[in-house]
N, C-alpha and C positions, 0 to 999 in steps of 0.2 A: 285474712281468713284462709282456711285450708282450701286448696284447689279441688275441683271435681276429680274423681278417680275415673280414668278412662284407659283405653288400650295403650295410647301413646305414653301416658303417665306411668303405666306399669312397666314400661321398658326402660325407664330411667334407672341408673345405677346407684343413686344416692338415697339415703334413708328418707322416707316420707311418713307423714302421719297416717296411721292405720288403727282402726278399732278392731276388736276381735272379729266382729261380724264382717267387716271389709276384708280382712286378711283371709279368713276361712272361705268366704265366697269366692275370692280369686283363686284360692287353692283348688276348690271344687270345680270351678268352671274352666280352668286352664287346659288348653288343647295342644300346646306345643310340645317340644321335646324336653323331658325332665332333666336331661343332662345340663341344660342351661341354668338350672336352679331358679328359673323365673317363677315357677309354681310355688316355691317356698320362701322367696325373698320377702314378700309382704308379711309373712309370719315373723321373719327376723326384725322387720321394721316395727311391727306391733309390739314385740317383746322389748325392743330398745325404747320405744316411746312410753310404754307402760312403766318401765324402770324409772323413768323421770317423773311422770305424772302421779303415779301411785306409790312408787318406791322412794321418791325423794332423792334420787341420785342426780348429781350435776351432769348435764349433757356433755360437758367437756371431758368427762371421765369415761364415756361410753363409746365403743366402736361396734357398729357404725354409729356416727354421731347423729342423734335425733335433731329435728328442725325446731329447736327452742333456744331462746336466749334467757339468761338469768341476770338480774340486777339485785344488789343487796344494799339496803339502807337501814340504818338503826336496827341491825340484826333481823330485818325482815326481808325474806327472799321473794322476789316477784318473777313469775314465769311468763314469757311472751313467745308467741309462735313466730319463727323466722326461718323460712325455707332456705334462705341463702347460706345459713350456717351448717346445713346438713352435709354429711359426707357418707361415703359408702364403704365397701370392703369388709374385711374380717381382720381380727387381730391375731398375729402369730404368737403363740405361747411356747416357751421352752419347756418341753416335757422331759421326763426322766429317760426316755428311750429315743424320742425324736421330737422335732418341733411340730406343732399342730396349729392349723388355722381354725379358730373357733368362731361361731356365727355371731354371737353377741358377748362382749366382754366389758366389765367394769374394772378399771385400773385406778388405784390410788397412788399419787406421787410419793415416792419413798418407801412404798410397801410392795407394789406390784399388783398383779391381777387378784382381785378379791372375790369377784362373782362372775360367773359365766354361764351361758345357756347355749346348748347345742340343740338345733332343731332338725327334725327328720320328717319328710313328707313321703308317705307311701301311697302309691296310686294303684298298684296291682301286684300280682305274684305273692299273694298272702300266705300260701302254703310254705313259702321259703323264709318267712320272717325270722324264725328262730336261728336260721343260718347266719343272720347278721349279728347275733349276740356276741360273738368273739370280737368283732370290731367295736361294738358298743362298750364292752368291758375293757378292752385295750385302751380306748380313748380315755376313759375315766382313770384307769390305773396310771397311765402315762403322765397325765396332768397332775395327779395328786402326789406322785413321787417327788416332783420338784416343788409343788405348792400344796402341802398338806392342809393348809388353812383355806384353800380356795373353795368357795361355795359353788358347787357345780350342779346345774340342772339339765335334764334331758327331756325335751318336749317332742312328742311324736303325734303327728296328725295322719290319720288313715282315711282314705276315701271309702265310705260305706256303700260300695256298689252292691245293689240288692239282686237277689235271684230273679225277681219280677222284671228287672231291667233286661236281663238276659233273654227272658221269654219275649219281651217286646221287640228286642233287636232282631230276633230270629224271624219275626212275623212282618217286619218292615223291609222293603227293598234297600239294599246297602247304598244305592246311589241317591236315595231320598235325603240322606243326612239327618233323618229324624231321630236316630238313636245311635249309640256307639256300641259296636259288638264287643262282648266281653267273653273271654275265655273262662273255662270253669275255674281255673286257678286265680282268676281276678274277681271272683265273687266274695264279698265280705260278709253279707247278711243273707241268711237262708230265708225261705218263704215264710217261715214261722216268726221271723224277726230276731232270731238269735244269731250271734256271730259264728262264723265257721271255726272249725277246730284249730286251724293255724293261728287265728287271732287270739283264741282262748289260751293257747299254749304260750303265745308271745306275752300276753298279759301276765301269766303266771311267772314267766322268766323275769320280766321287768320288776315284779314285786320283790324279787330277791336282790335287786340292784339298787333299791331306794332306801332312804331312812338313815343315811350316815349323819351322825350328830356331832361327834368330836373329832379333833384332828388326829387322835391316836386310834380311831376306829378304822375298819377295813377300807383301804384306799381304793378298792375296786367297786365300792358303792358310791352312787350319786347322793347328794344331799336331798334332791327331789327329782321325781320322775312323773311325767303326766302323759296320759294316752287319751287322745280325743278322736272319736269316730265322727266323721263329718258327712252329713247327709248329702245325697247327690241328686235328689229328685224334687220336682215341683217347686213350690214357693219356699219349701224348707231347705233348698240347696244352700249349703254353707253353714247351716246350723249344726250344733253338736247334738248327737243322739244321747238322750239322758239315761237310757236304760243300761248302757254298758260304757265303761266299767260300772259296777254296782255302787250304790250310794256309800257303802262302807269301805270301798277300795281306796288305798293310799294313792292311787294313780289318777284320781279325779282332778280335772284341770282347775277347779275352783280352789283346790288346796295347794296348788303348785307355788304360786308367787308368795303367799303368806309364809310358807315353809322356808323359801329362800331368804326372805327378809329376816325371819326369826334367827336362822343360823348365822346370817351376816351380823346381826346385832350382838348375838352371843359372843362371837369371836373377835369382832373388830371395834365394838363400842363398849359393852359391859365389861369385857375381860381386859380392856386396855384403855382405862380412863384418861391416861396421859395423851392418848392419840385422838381423843374425842373431837377436837377441833378439826381434824382431818377426816375422820371416819363417820361422824354422826350424819345421819340422813336428814335432808332438808324438809321443812314444812313450807308450803307455798301460801303466799298471801291470798286471802279470799277475793281480793280485788285484782288479781293477776289478769292481764289482758288475754292470756291463753284460754281462760275459761269463759270469755265473753264470746258468744256465738257469732257476733258481728265482726270480731277482730281475731279470733283464735280458732280453736279446734271444735269439732262437733262430733256427736256420736260416741262420747265416752261411755263405755259399758263396764266401768268399775269405779270405785271411789277414789277421787284425787286425795293426796296427802296434804291437807290444809292446816294452816296455823290455827291453834285452838282445839283441834281434835285430840282426844286422848288416845 
């Protein structure tokens, strides 16, 4: 069964089981230096695990390798939880301009990298978000030059620091440790509940970078982009704020993974039937030990890809 998540566990460098709720709560509550990437690693692990459980990708094809084992008998694939098989790290991809370490990568033998997700965790300095767009565009362009068929996703988590938190921090002695002082540039949500201008501009810029459908389309666009505002207060800490992005935004997280799967199937399964034995995504047996709470994982907050589902 999956281990309890505690501070010591979070310091490990290998991929571990994470639900969305687990990963985002760790992101919201992290208090160390972000240079260590410890605040965003659980999100990498969540993505990697979800690509197996929901996406049907074999864990052997994913870096970092998720903690699962697969057995196949009579064309039925069974998924088991096995922490000993997990690995950490990132995969280095040869770009058109330079090599790039990418957070989560699916690679198919004889084909190369077919799907990848770059994760970004933003904790402060929200007025400067649009200054990072050059790096974001460059990463996408660099990878698509060498691998135009690569299905590339960009997942951004932002700490939704509220204006009310700043007011509280100013009224509480610093030595009490009751609140974290926030500079004006670190406020993400105004008192009225709407995002600050820097985040609205960032959202608008990201909208222009998503929606790449075919391999002949603009290589500076990602196949999918998601922006998640993560609540920072009370019992809601680690939950996603539902009011931004708006319900009709292409950057909603609930649209992100399905878009990646659709683009992958279009390019590597439907368009290349002779490669189907290599590229087709797996369906897991409903009797897989991984889905038994006593033997496997708990807290799945999405649908597993099960045999018999349409």
